[in-house]
VOGU-3710 file (C-alpha; in Angstrom, 3 decimals, decimal comma):
1> xxxxxxxxxx> 49,235/-15,755/53,860  52,331/-15,106/51,769  53,291/-11,654/50,488  53,561/-12,605/47,023  50,170/-12,573/45,087  49,689/-15,799/43,197  46,970/-17,216/40,824  45,423/-19,336/43,357  44,539/-16,204/45,495  42,802/-14,788/42,417
11> xxxxxxxxxx> 40,823/-18,147/41,917  39,753/-18,071/45,495  38,158/-14,596/44,803  36,170/-16,059/42,012  38,295/-15,394/39,056  37,794/-17,653/36,163  40,558/-20,031/35,101  41,580/-18,467/31,915  44,165/-15,610/30,763  42,490/-12,944/32,894
21> xxxxxxxxxx> 44,560/-14,387/35,901  47,729/-13,721/33,777  46,793/-10,548/32,972  46,083/-9,609/36,502  49,443/-10,917/37,804  51,065/-9,244/34,888  49,500/-5,779/35,757  49,952/-6,261/39,445  53,856/-7,068/39,139  54,434/-4,460/36,899
31> xxxxxxxxxx> 52,740/-1,593/38,576  51,787/-2,626/42,130  54,292/-4,942/43,381  55,367/-2,741/46,429  51,720/-2,407/47,831  50,247/-4,832/50,466  48,649/-8,045/49,185  45,613/-7,566/51,317  44,854/-4,056/49,618  45,449/-5,571/46,037
41> xxxxxxxxxx> 42,977/-8,549/46,834  40,262/-6,267/47,927  40,456/-4,281/44,898  40,544/-7,521/42,748  37,466/-8,541/44,315  35,697/-5,226/43,715  36,747/-5,520/39,810  35,313/-8,937/39,798  31,926/-7,748/41,391  31,873/-4,431/39,241
51> xxxxxxxxxx> 33,876/-4,556/36,294  32,327/-1,735/34,584  33,462/0,635/36,863  37,051/-0,051/36,251  36,886/-0,414/32,552  39,117/2,616/31,878  41,331/2,188/34,634  44,911/2,222/33,533  45,864/-0,939/35,636  42,549/-2,763/35,954
61> xxxxxxxxxx> 41,099/-1,760/32,789  43,305/-4,607/30,869  42,221/-7,211/33,297  38,416/-6,126/32,919  38,921/-6,566/29,133  40,309/-10,285/30,049  37,114/-11,032/32,126  34,500/-9,682/29,619  36,205/-9,626/26,103  39,436/-11,251/25,953
71> xxxxxxxxxx> 41,711/-10,026/23,087  41,689/-13,210/20,771  45,354/-14,094/19,930  45,784/-16,154/16,791  48,283/-16,518/14,180  47,578/-13,916/11,333  48,461/-15,146/7,833  49,365/-12,569/4,911  46,727/-12,216/2,113  47,649/-13,260/-1,425
81> xxxxxxxxxx> 46,806/-9,942/-2,824  48,247/-6,337/-1,840  46,110/-3,434/-1,028  46,306/-0,751/-3,597  49,387/1,423/-3,446  51,755/3,836/-5,496  55,539/4,118/-5,638  57,211/7,754/-6,195  60,710/7,779/-7,921  60,858/3,897/-8,228
91> xxxxxxxxxx> 64,116/3,716/-10,028  65,837/5,375/-7,044  64,600/2,971/-4,312  66,255/-0,183/-3,450  64,074/-3,690/-3,911  64,211/-4,407/-0,332  62,310/-1,511/0,664  59,735/-2,098/-1,961  59,454/-5,855/-0,809  58,903/-4,305/2,913
101> xxxxxxxxxx> 56,001/-2,380/1,544  54,521/-5,343/-0,415  54,523/-7,363/2,695  52,793/-4,782/4,805  50,356/-4,503/2,026  49,030/-8,057/2,456  48,278/-7,495/6,279  44,679/-8,235/6,881  44,049/-4,657/8,079  45,672/-3,102/5,174
111> xxxxxxxxxx> 43,734/-0,550/3,283  46,252/1,400/1,058  49,821/2,132/0,824  52,563/4,486/-0,684  56,141/4,737/-0,830  57,895/8,123/-0,978  61,067/8,822/-3,377  63,339/8,999/-0,382  62,348/5,542/0,871  65,069/2,892/2,256
121> xxxxxxxxxx> 64,975/-0,258/4,419  63,640/0,145/7,877  62,219/-2,119/10,678  58,693/-3,394/9,596  57,506/-0,415/7,423  60,298/0,851/5,226  61,543/4,387/6,066  59,458/6,454/3,511  56,587/4,168/3,626  52,840/5,217/4,137
131> xxxxxxxxxx> 50,343/2,694/5,167  46,645/2,998/5,889  45,016/0,378/8,123  41,578/-0,450/9,354  41,164/0,170/13,224  44,735/-1,056/14,189  47,919/0,903/14,755  51,324/-0,840/13,869  53,766/0,487/16,521  56,805/-0,256/14,233
141> xxxxxxxxxx> 54,732/1,470/11,407  54,927/4,720/13,544  58,759/3,876/14,328  60,829/3,979/17,411  61,260/7,764/17,684  57,550/8,789/17,926  56,729/12,290/16,564  60,298/12,826/15,134  59,788/16,184/13,497  61,144/19,168/11,467
151> xxxxxxxxxx> 60,877/22,806/12,696  62,006/25,710/10,712  62,002/29,362/12,245  62,787/32,116/9,941  64,357/35,394/11,309  64,226/38,939/9,560  68,128/38,980/9,765  70,537/39,678/7,015  72,197/36,550/5,575  75,471/38,464/5,910
161> xxxxxxxxxx> 75,105/37,783/9,661  76,194/34,239/8,987  79,629/35,131/7,833  80,106/38,170/10,089  78,779/36,923/13,296  79,780/33,210/12,585  81,619/32,752/15,817  78,659/33,941/18,127  76,357/31,434/16,029  78,733/28,647/16,450
171> xxxxxxxxxx> 78,978/29,339/20,299  74,887/29,616/20,757  74,889/26,086/18,920  77,911/24,783/20,876  76,702/26,007/24,376  72,815/26,054/24,083  71,958/22,943/22,006  72,284/19,471/23,831  72,273/16,128/22,150  72,459/12,329/22,685
181> xxxxxxxxxx> 71,739/10,089/25,599  73,091/11,963/28,279  73,365/15,821/27,880  70,726/17,934/29,351  70,484/21,766/29,947  71,633/23,138/33,016  68,721/25,328/33,351  65,457/23,338/32,902  62,330/24,705/31,710  58,843/23,554/32,679
191> xxxxxxxxxx> 56,233/23,104/30,095  52,558/22,718/30,026  52,784/19,262/28,501  53,949/17,922/31,955  50,387/18,917/33,223  48,709/16,262/30,790  46,553/13,677/32,423  48,080/10,777/30,555  51,367/11,285/32,691  49,153/10,390/35,486
201> xxxxxxxxxx> 46,665/7,951/34,095  49,231/5,642/32,212  51,523/3,708/34,609  54,520/3,502/32,020  54,264/7,274/31,412  54,043/8,164/34,885  57,670/6,355/35,225  58,990/8,115/32,260  57,643/11,816/33,340  61,035/12,743/35,171
211> xxxxxxxxxx> 63,257/11,591/32,294  60,902/13,556/29,919  61,347/16,605/32,063  65,128/16,535/32,106  65,380/15,915/28,162  62,819/18,618/27,276  64,594/20,736/24,681  67,402/18,350/23,762  68,034/16,377/20,516  68,837/12,582/19,908
221> xxxxxxxxxx> 72,090/11,319/18,277  72,090/9,876/14,627  70,815/11,983/12,142  69,355/14,604/14,458  70,580/18,292/14,290  70,076/21,884/14,808  71,492/24,269/12,044  71,707/28,068/10,967  71,204/28,640/7,414  70,121/30,713/4,552
231> xxxxxxxxxx> 66,430/30,874/3,793  65,319/31,881/0,485  61,560/32,285/-0,294  60,842/32,054/-4,035  56,992/32,031/-3,865  55,391/35,298/-3,668  52,088/33,969/-2,538  53,326/32,525/0,752  51,453/32,170/3,755  53,597/34,498/5,968
241> xxxxxxxxxx> 53,369/37,533/3,381  57,160/37,526/3,399  58,926/39,355/0,380  60,817/37,204/-1,861  64,444/37,124/-0,700  66,681/35,925/1,773  66,664/35,311/5,641  68,391/33,566/8,440  66,663/30,411/9,604  67,094/27,915/12,316
251> xxxxxxxxxx> 66,161/24,371/11,495  65,957/21,340/13,810  65,278/17,863/13,505  64,794/15,548/16,337  61,843/13,409/18,231  60,590/12,299/21,578  63,750/11,229/23,103  63,698/8,542/25,919  59,829/9,068/26,245  59,022/7,985/22,734
261> xxxxxxxxxx> 61,571/5,375/22,582  60,150/3,476/25,709  56,646/3,804/24,618  57,529/2,076/21,329  59,418/-0,614/23,032  56,693/-1,350/25,653  53,897/-1,439/22,898  55,882/-3,305/20,370  56,350/-6,091/22,770  52,479/-6,085/23,476
271> xxxxxxxxxx> 51,670/-6,136/19,860  53,960/-9,047/19,161  52,459/-11,141/21,986  48,663/-10,235/20,901  49,472/-10,347/17,230  51,541/-13,544/16,053  52,517/-12,918/12,436  54,939/-14,932/10,255  58,745/-14,444/11,019  59,566/-12,368/8,090
281> xxxxxxxxxx> 56,728/-9,677/9,127  56,757/-9,828/12,707  57,774/-6,236/13,175  54,339/-5,434/11,477  52,454/-6,613/14,623  49,475/-4,285/15,366  47,310/-3,408/18,279  43,572/-3,326/17,627  42,279/0,140/18,729  39,335/-1,385/20,336
291> xxxxxxxxxx> 41,532/-2,909/22,797  42,759/-1,677/26,202  46,371/-1,669/24,699  45,477/-0,100/21,555  43,822/2,820/23,188  46,528/3,159/25,529  49,193/3,277/22,803  47,172/5,859/21,014  47,137/8,126/23,866  50,732/7,596/24,495
301> xxxxxxxxxx> 51,670/8,085/21,015  49,849/11,404/20,794  51,512/12,360/24,029  54,996/11,757/22,610  54,130/13,573/19,505  53,177/16,888/21,423  56,216/16,242/23,650  58,419/16,339/20,574  56,961/19,457/19,332  57,511/20,748/22,954
311> xxxxxxxxxx> 61,240/20,102/22,710  61,506/21,747/19,367  59,488/24,900/20,819  62,159/24,850/23,683  65,204/24,582/21,213  63,821/27,554/19,090  62,921/29,665/22,129  66,452/29,304/23,700  68,177/30,170/20,279  65,486/32,974/19,378
321> xxxxxxxxxx> 66,167/34,710/22,823  69,909/34,654/22,057  69,408/35,982/18,702  67,405/38,910/19,939  65,016/38,737/17,107  61,429/38,051/16,635  60,634/35,305/14,232  58,429/35,945/11,307  57,683/32,196/10,398  57,551/29,057/11,811
331> xxxxxxxxxx> 57,048/25,799/9,593  56,906/22,229/11,395  55,772/18,728/10,815  55,805/15,140/12,284  57,183/12,446/10,083  56,980/9,245/12,504  53,344/9,075/13,556  49,981/7,759/12,773  46,827/10,053/12,147  43,127/8,989/11,879
341> xxxxxxxxxx> 42,136/10,110/8,340  39,533/9,281/5,533  40,761/7,006/2,858  38,068/6,081/0,248  35,469/7,376/2,414  36,426/5,196/5,373  38,237/6,308/8,580  41,505/4,751/8,563  44,789/4,968/10,461  47,486/6,226/8,148
351> xxxxxxxxxx> 50,997/5,505/9,306  53,656/7,866/8,152  57,056/6,329/8,922  59,609/8,854/7,743  57,007/10,799/5,449  55,827/14,183/5,637  51,738/14,999/5,906  51,071/16,804/2,463  47,505/17,280/2,425  46,192/20,351/0,426
361> xxxxxxxxxx> 47,629/23,526/1,759  49,591/21,796/4,481  53,048/23,169/5,149  56,246/21,453/5,706  60,166/21,491/5,439  62,064/18,683/3,587  65,662/18,764/4,433  68,567/17,519/2,144  71,904/16,974/3,996  74,275/19,057/5,872
371> xxxxxxxxxx> 75,595/20,343/2,654  72,306/20,184/0,366  69,290/22,444/0,536  66,141/21,815/2,253  62,725/22,664/0,596  59,744/24,727/2,213  56,763/23,065/0,680  52,940/23,086/0,602  51,165/20,101/0,042  48,910/19,304/-2,906
381> xxxxxxxxxx> 46,621/16,700/-1,428  47,489/13,788/-3,748  45,175/10,910/-2,870  47,392/8,366/-4,414  50,329/9,133/-1,817  47,694/9,177/0,861  48,489/13,059/1,204  52,224/12,323/1,930  55,379/13,563/0,627  59,273/12,512/1,384
391> xxxxxxxxxx> 60,760/13,362/4,944  64,162/14,172/3,440  66,641/13,087/0,766  66,745/9,331/2,206  69,732/7,625/2,762  71,904/6,109/-0,134  74,394/4,184/2,016  73,692/2,556/5,355  75,452/3,681/8,544  77,811/0,592/8,444
401> xxxxxxxxxx> 78,511/1,264/4,652  79,552/4,842/5,226  82,283/3,785/7,954  83,453/1,343/5,435  83,298/3,784/2,500  84,119/7,067/3,736  87,022/8,887/5,993  86,850/12,199/8,167  88,936/13,928/5,304  86,308/13,037/2,644
411> xxxxxxxxxx> 83,738/14,678/4,889  85,820/17,934/5,517  86,320/18,349/1,943  82,609/18,124/1,239  81,966/20,804/3,942  84,611/23,084/2,646  83,407/22,821/-1,024  79,818/23,817/0,356  81,182/26,404/2,940  79,561/24,487/5,829
421> xxxxxxxxxx> 80,944/24,423/9,621  80,127/21,244/11,469  79,990/20,821/15,141  79,907/17,249/16,208  78,461/14,630/13,526  80,134/11,106/12,696  81,045/9,378/9,528  77,840/7,713/9,399  76,110/11,169/8,878  78,346/12,137/6,153
431> xxxxxxxxxx> 76,545/14,200/3,571  77,491/11,594/0,871  75,341/9,172/2,721  72,089/10,743/1,152  70,339/10,674/-2,045  70,109/13,666/-4,236  67,593/15,743/-2,883  66,957/17,671/-6,051  66,161/14,279/-7,863  63,732/13,550/-4,850
441> xxxxxxxxxx> 62,185/16,643/-5,174  61,820/16,027/-8,925  60,032/12,766/-8,223  57,377/14,195/-5,978  56,216/17,043/-7,920  52,854/16,167/-8,019  52,757/15,827/-4,048  54,259/19,336/-3,134  54,914/22,764/-4,518  58,039/24,452/-3,287
451> xxxxxxxxxx> 57,892/27,842/-1,759  61,463/28,194/-0,710  64,795/26,499/0,341  66,901/26,410/3,474  70,748/25,981/2,800  72,588/24,939/5,885  75,628/26,806/6,976  76,434/25,977/10,698  75,552/22,539/11,657  75,510/21,183/15,277
461> xxx> 74,823/17,104/15,544  75,782/14,615/18,476  79,560/13,848/18,849
//
């Protein structure tokens, strides 16, 4: 008997001559190739005789699905009509982003959609796009950086501290925040997230656990940041019983790091194999939530979202300890995620790719740019926006365009004008790359109400 397991070995066991053999070989090669052939064949025989016992098994569950109820792979065509939608700040959004939403609304699974006023072109769903679907999740509708989120901690410290202790605050950000693919903290912290069953049950996550542990409390590259700034509370009826006035705040923006990126890559590949679509919309391939892969992605996505929160908690814990002050408020929210929500009295999967959840009473933070204020908001629960709002100002110029259009001295001039110190950051993240946040906020007055602002003063980004 050769060492490599082949299709004929499974046929000898009694496997039907269909796609279940390819699925079994794929799963074994991916997750069990170091094990003895005899051991795997014994298990495969048991799967064949008693499939029900293995239905939720992380490796054999997919094989059982292939034996009992194979996933139907067929080319899906777009519908001729769009699902209902609303666009906010339409005049400020480029046509290509709108057309990306229009295509998504023609998917057979689409129920409703919306486009936020900070919207711009993305892969598949536009950034700022919201899409409700029926029992299906689109990995690229969630985004590559799963659970990317904002987190603002407010401290009862006088804002004069930002000038008087500027050097110490710069050192905190320079020495105690980590960015990009390779930087990690010398002293690693443990977290209860690593006790989660998904890290043991899902083979892909098992492989990523060590990397996730190393990257806990770090931020990605691109537009991710950690900032010290001035918080101004303007609404007397705020949830934290804070007096109207000024405080110091720490604002962070980042997601689920390598963990989320690998989950997105793996399940996007599976979605494109199971859900062929016309070429112009292939990034919108979905996973049916009744399938093994759909359920697995849902678990993995939720874990990545919780991991992103754990990263922010760690960042803010480290900084809070160095500030030596007790926080008086914390506001945070995802903007690359999918939720189960009721739309038109039907449970749907609501994808918010670069959009903030804004159901009635839900709190959030919508940043501007490194030289523009962010806004602390409370959701108004607008059904037409699918209870959503923008996730920021949105890009006016692409990264490539920024490099063509702006210089380092242009950025220095902007920073000087607004009295902002920048540590790291590239030309592609120039403040001028972003839309006017005040216009964006003006275009979503029916989606959120403003409780206060955050004005950046010391900004740390990837080099």
